[in-house]
N, C-alpha and C positions, 0 to 999 in steps of 0.2 A: 504493500500499500504506499502511496506517495506521502511524504512527510508534510506536504503543504495542503493536504486535502482537508476541507471543512464541510461538514454535513449541512444540509439545508436548514436544519434546526439551529445549528450554531450560527449560521449567517443571519437567520431571522432574528435571533436573540441579540446579536451584535447590532443589527440595524435598529431594533426596537430600543435598545439601551441608548443608542445615539440620538434617537428621536425623542426619547423620554428619559432625560438624565436623572430625574428624581425617582426612578424605579427602585434602585437599591435602598434608598433612604425609606421609601414607603414599605419595602419588604422588611427592613429592620424594625420599623415602627410596629408593623403587624405582628412580627414575631415577639416583640417585647410585650405587646398587649395580650397575646394568647399564651406564651410559654415562659418567658423570663419573669417569673413571679417569686417574690420572697415567701418562703414557707414558714409559718409560725410553728416552731418545733413543739411548744407546749400544746397548742390546739391539735396538732397532728397526732401527738401521743394519746390525747383524749379520744380522738376518732378511732385510733387503733384499739384502745382498750374497750370501747363500746361495741365493737364488732361482735356479732353473733356467729359462732362457728357454723360452717356449712355442713349439712349432712352428707355422708358418703355417696348416697344416691338421691339426688334432689327430687326426683319424680315419684319416689315411693311414698304412698300414703302412710300416715303415722300408725 
């Protein structure tokens, strides 16, 4: 395979980023909004302690 080959997808993404230079900043903003969250360790421990253990076979009636 040639070393200078670029797929159509790569070419499209490069063109899109040239036309929309704020794309990466918006992606970082979206990631921060959804994923980069501070986790309260104390609350997390409370949630973990409050869990009910799952039965070995969920669909079996009592």
